[in-house]
Every structure is written in structure tokens, then in C-alpha cells.
C-alpha positions as CSV (number, residue, x, y, z in Angstrom):
1,M,23.1,-1.8,3.6
2,P,21.3,-5.2,3.1
3,V,18.5,-5.4,0.5
4,P,15.1,-5.5,2.2
5,G,13.0,-8.6,1.6
6,P,9.6,-9.7,2.6
7,A,8.8,-8.8,6.2
8,H,7.8,-11.5,8.7
9,L,5.7,-11.0,11.8
10,K,4.2,-13.8,13.8
11,G,4.9,-16.3,11.1
12,K,3.2,-14.4,8.3
13,V,4.9,-12.9,5.3
14,F,4.1,-9.3,4.5
15,L,4.7,-7.8,1.1
16,K,4.9,-4.1,0.2
17,Y,2.5,-2.7,-2.4
18,V,2.0,0.8,-3.7
19,V,-1.7,1.6,-4.2
20,V,-2.6,4.5,-6.5
21,Y,-6.2,5.6,-7.1
22,D,-8.1,8.0,-9.3
23,V,-11.7,8.4,-8.1
24,V,-14.2,10.8,-9.6
25,E,-16.6,11.5,-6.7
26,D,-15.3,13.3,-3.6
27,R,-17.2,11.2,-1.2
28,T,-16.1,7.9,-2.7
29,R,-12.5,9.2,-2.9
30,D,-12.6,9.9,0.9
31,K,-14.0,6.4,1.6
32,V,-11.1,4.9,-0.5
33,A,-8.6,6.9,1.4
34,D,-10.2,5.9,4.8
35,C,-10.1,2.3,3.7
36,L,-6.4,2.4,2.7
37,E,-5.5,4.1,5.9
38,D,-6.5,0.9,7.7
39,F,-3.9,-1.0,5.6
40,G,-0.9,1.4,5.2
41,D,0.5,4.8,5.0
42,R,-0.4,7.7,2.8
43,V,2.7,9.0,1.0
44,Q,1.0,11.3,-1.4
45,K,-2.6,12.5,-1.9
46,S,-3.8,9.5,-3.9
47,V,-0.9,7.1,-3.1
48,F,-0.5,4.7,-0.3
49,E,2.2,2.2,0.7
50,V,0.9,-0.9,2.4
51,D,2.6,-3.9,4.0
52,V,0.1,-6.7,4.1
53,D,0.0,-10.5,4.3
54,A,-2.1,-12.4,1.8
55,D,-5.2,-12.4,3.9
56,R,-5.2,-8.6,4.5
57,Y,-4.3,-8.0,0.8
58,G,-7.4,-10.0,-0.2
59,R,-9.5,-8.1,2.3
60,M,-8.2,-4.7,1.0
61,V,-9.0,-5.6,-2.6
62,E,-12.5,-6.8,-1.6
63,L,-13.2,-3.6,0.2
64,L,-11.9,-1.4,-2.6
65,L,-14.0,-3.2,-5.2
66,K,-17.1,-2.5,-3.1
67,L,-16.3,1.2,-2.9
68,I,-15.3,2.2,-6.4
69,D,-17.3,2.5,-9.6
70,P,-15.4,0.5,-12.2
71,E,-17.0,2.6,-15.0
72,T,-15.4,5.8,-13.8
73,D,-12.8,5.0,-11.1
74,S,-9.5,3.2,-11.1
75,V,-7.2,1.7,-8.4
76,R,-3.8,0.3,-9.3
77,I,-1.9,-1.9,-7.0
78,Y,1.8,-2.4,-7.7
79,P,3.7,-5.1,-5.9
80,I,7.2,-3.9,-4.9
81,C,9.9,-6.6,-4.9
82,S,12.7,-6.5,-2.4
83,T,15.3,-5.5,-5.0
84,C,13.1,-2.6,-6.1
85,L,12.4,-1.6,-2.5
86,G,16.2,-1.4,-1.9
87,K,16.5,1.1,-4.7
88,L,13.8,3.4,-3.5
89,R,14.6,7.1,-3.9
90,I,12.6,10.0,-2.7
91,L,13.1,13.3,-4.4
92,G,11.8,16.4,-2.5
93,Q,9.4,16.0,0.4
94,G,8.9,12.6,2.0
95,V,10.5,10.0,4.2
96,V,11.0,6.2,4.0
97,I,8.3,4.7,6.2
98,S,9.3,1.7,8.2
99,H,7.4,-0.2,10.9
100,P,9.6,-1.2,13.8
101,D,7.3,-4.1,14.8
102,V,8.0,-5.8,11.4
103,V,11.4,-7.6,10.9
104,I,13.0,-7.7,7.5
105,V,14.8,-11.0,6.9
């Protein structure tokens, strides 16, 4: 099986990120989840996988910064390289999420 790399769609490069958050207030936590649903797929309660180009990545970060309280909340965004993505293992519940409209080259 070939190792996945950056995805390309309409001339843009999409990279995969894992976004993990810990937000104190329920209402803010719901807003963070709603925001992230516009960018990717929820894979656990406070974990999303997103495939975004540089513009959408910047927009996502901008929106998250407006939602969270940096004194009490945290959002971590981990870039996933193509080598690491090819080594993905899921133990227990879950499936590998792929988007058929995005071509891996």
C-alpha cells in the first residue's frame, strides 16, 4: 500500500491535522466542536481530524482563538506527516476517514 502524502484538490495542497481540545465551559466547548465540524471529522469527543489547505488552516485557528479563553482552555493542533499517516492504527472503535473527492499523490 503506498504511503499517503499531502492531498491535492483544485491545485491546493491539503495537510492533515489532529485537533484536540480541553475547554472548561460547556457552551464554549459546544462552539469549538461546531467550529471544527466545519473543517473536519470528529473522531472522539474532543478530537477532530481535519484536512485543510493553508488558507482554511489559518481561518480555523483564527476562529478557535476567538472562541476559547486562553486562561482556562487549550487547543492543540498536531500536524500529521505522510509517513505517520501511513502508520495510523486504530484500536477498538473507529474507522479511517477518507474523502473521495481528495486525491492523494
